[in-house]
C-alpha positions as CSV (number, residue, x, y, z in Angstrom):
1,M,-1.5,-20.4,-5.0
2,F,0.4,-20.4,-1.7
3,R,0.2,-24.1,-1.2
4,E,1.3,-24.8,-4.8
5,S,4.2,-22.4,-4.4
6,R,5.3,-24.1,-1.1
7,E,5.0,-27.6,-2.7
8,T,7.0,-26.6,-5.8
9,E,9.9,-25.3,-3.6
10,M,9.8,-28.4,-1.4
11,L,9.9,-30.7,-4.4
12,N,12.7,-28.7,-5.9
13,T,14.7,-29.1,-2.7
14,L,14.0,-32.8,-2.6
15,T,15.1,-33.1,-6.2
16,E,18.3,-31.1,-5.7
17,T,19.2,-33.2,-2.6
18,Q,18.2,-36.4,-4.3
19,G,15.6,-37.0,-1.7
20,L,18.0,-36.5,1.2
21,A,16.8,-33.1,2.3
22,T,16.7,-32.4,6.1
23,P,13.6,-31.3,7.8
24,N,15.2,-27.8,8.1
25,Q,15.8,-27.7,4.4
26,I,12.2,-28.7,3.7
27,D,10.9,-26.0,6.1
28,D,13.2,-23.4,4.4
29,A,11.9,-24.4,1.0
30,S,8.3,-24.1,2.3
31,R,9.0,-20.6,3.6
32,R,10.8,-19.6,0.3
33,G,7.7,-20.8,-1.6
34,N,5.4,-18.9,0.6
35,N,7.5,-15.7,0.3
36,K,7.5,-16.0,-3.5
37,A,3.7,-16.3,-3.5
38,I,3.4,-13.3,-1.2
39,E,5.7,-11.3,-3.5
40,R,3.6,-12.3,-6.6
41,V,0.4,-11.2,-4.9
42,G,1.9,-7.9,-3.8
43,N,3.3,-7.2,-7.3
44,K,-0.1,-8.0,-8.8
45,S,-1.8,-5.7,-6.3
46,E,0.6,-2.8,-7.2
47,K,-0.2,-3.4,-10.9
48,N,-3.9,-3.4,-10.1
49,F,-3.5,-0.1,-8.3
50,G,-1.9,1.4,-11.4
51,Y,-4.8,0.1,-13.6
52,Y,-7.5,1.4,-11.2
53,A,-5.8,4.7,-10.6
54,S,-5.6,5.3,-14.4
55,R,-9.4,4.9,-14.6
56,S,-10.3,6.8,-11.5
57,H,-12.3,10.0,-11.8
58,V,-10.5,11.6,-8.8
59,I,-6.9,10.7,-9.3
60,R,-5.1,13.0,-11.6
61,E,-1.8,11.2,-11.4
62,A,-0.1,8.3,-9.6
63,I,3.6,8.7,-9.0
64,N,6.2,6.1,-8.0
65,P,8.1,7.0,-4.8
66,N,11.8,7.1,-4.5
67,P,13.2,3.8,-3.1
68,I,13.8,5.4,0.3
69,D,10.1,6.4,0.7
70,D,9.1,2.9,-0.2
71,A,11.4,1.3,2.3
72,K,11.6,3.8,5.2
73,V,8.2,5.3,5.2
74,A,6.1,2.5,3.7
75,I,4.9,4.5,0.7
76,D,4.1,2.5,-2.4
77,Q,2.8,5.4,-4.5
78,W,2.0,9.1,-4.3
79,V,-1.3,10.4,-5.8
80,L,-2.2,13.8,-7.1
81,L,-5.9,14.2,-6.8
82,K,-8.1,16.4,-8.9
83,D,-7.8,20.0,-7.8
84,V,-11.4,20.3,-6.9
85,L,-10.8,18.0,-3.9
86,H,-8.4,20.6,-2.3
87,L,-6.1,18.0,-1.0
88,P,-2.3,17.8,-1.1
89,P,-0.4,15.0,-2.8
90,L,-1.1,11.9,-0.7
91,P,1.0,8.8,0.0
92,V,-0.5,5.5,-0.7
93,Q,0.0,2.1,0.9
94,I,-1.2,-0.7,-1.4
95,K,-2.5,-3.9,0.3
96,S,-3.5,-7.3,-1.0
97,S,-6.7,-7.8,1.1
98,P,-9.1,-5.9,3.3
99,K,-7.6,-7.7,6.3
100,D,-4.2,-6.3,5.4
101,V,-5.7,-2.8,5.1
102,N,-7.2,-3.1,8.6
103,L,-4.0,-4.5,10.1
104,F,-2.0,-1.5,8.7
105,K,-4.5,1.1,9.9
106,Y,-5.5,-0.4,13.2
107,G,-3.1,-3.1,14.2
108,E,-3.7,-6.6,15.4
109,N,-6.2,-5.8,18.1
110,G,-7.2,-2.3,16.9
111,T,-4.6,-0.9,19.2
112,K,-1.3,-0.5,17.3
113,P,-1.4,0.9,13.7
114,H,1.6,0.7,11.5
115,R,4.2,3.3,12.5
116,A,4.1,5.0,9.1
117,F,0.3,5.4,9.5
118,T,0.7,6.8,13.0
119,K,3.6,9.1,12.0
120,L,1.5,10.7,9.3
121,N,-1.5,11.0,11.6
122,G,-3.5,8.8,9.3
123,L,-3.0,11.1,6.3
124,M,-2.2,8.1,4.0
125,I,-4.5,6.3,1.6
126,V,-4.4,2.6,2.5
127,I,-6.3,0.6,-0.1
128,N,-6.9,-3.0,-1.1
129,C,-5.9,-3.8,-4.7
130,G,-5.6,-7.5,-4.1
131,P,-7.4,-10.5,-5.8
132,S,-10.7,-9.6,-4.1
133,S,-10.7,-6.0,-5.5
134,D,-12.2,-4.6,-8.7
135,I,-12.6,-1.1,-10.1
136,K,-16.0,-0.6,-8.3
137,S,-14.6,-1.6,-4.8
138,F,-11.5,0.5,-5.5
139,D,-13.6,3.6,-6.2
140,Q,-15.7,3.0,-3.1
141,D,-12.6,2.5,-0.9
142,L,-10.8,5.5,-2.4
143,K,-13.9,7.7,-1.7
144,S,-14.0,6.5,1.9
145,E,-10.2,7.1,2.3
146,I,-10.5,10.6,0.9
147,Q,-13.4,11.4,3.3
148,R,-11.4,10.0,6.2
149,I,-8.4,12.1,5.4
150,R,-10.5,15.2,4.9
151,S,-12.1,14.7,8.3
152,I,-8.7,14.4,10.0
153,I,-7.4,17.6,8.3
154,H,-10.7,19.4,9.1
155,E,-10.5,18.4,12.8
156,N,-6.9,19.4,13.1
157,P,-5.3,21.3,10.3
158,A,-1.9,21.1,12.0
159,T,-1.7,17.3,11.1
160,I,-0.8,18.3,7.6
161,T,2.7,19.3,8.8
162,N,4.0,15.8,9.1
163,L,2.8,15.1,5.5
164,E,4.4,18.3,4.2
165,N,7.7,17.2,5.8
166,I,7.9,14.0,3.8
167,T,6.4,15.1,0.5
168,P,9.0,15.0,-2.2
169,K,10.0,18.4,-3.6
170,R,8.8,17.6,-7.1
171,L,5.3,17.1,-5.7
172,K,5.4,20.2,-3.5
173,D,5.9,22.2,-6.7
174,S,2.7,20.8,-8.1
175,N,-0.6,22.8,-8.2
176,S,-2.2,20.4,-5.7
177,F,0.3,21.4,-3.0
178,K,-0.3,25.1,-3.6
179,I,-4.0,24.8,-3.0
180,R,-5.2,25.5,0.5
181,Y,-7.0,22.6,2.1
182,N,-10.6,23.6,3.2
């Protein structure tokens, strides 16, 4: 898909310039094609998340963030989990591969997680919904993320403060936020 997208953009550039494109124009076209492919995969991953979340036994509701959350805090969705889990509304970062999940959570060499993940003390679901995912792997990954988050809160209940500070008011008013986290 990526190669095809790059080739299409390069051929379009050659056609538009009647075969007289400069090497820089060809490189730009290749980058443009690559970026379009990345955007398509990302959009499909977000659609997959919506589909999987709607069939999940633990997610009560998935909610789109406001554009500021998405851009500034790297939040793709918010989820309200079933009340029996005793967890607050949680932000979600949707990734297109397991490798992207690990890069976001741990960084290139396992030493520098994404700043949003660090700022929230890890209280963020980071989940693969890309081409290699399916409902079964989604459920397994979601269960693992919930366990990880519960452990963080159990070890240090004060970590919840950063999450409370960025949770949209409309979600703070939900039953999930009023439940105490045990």
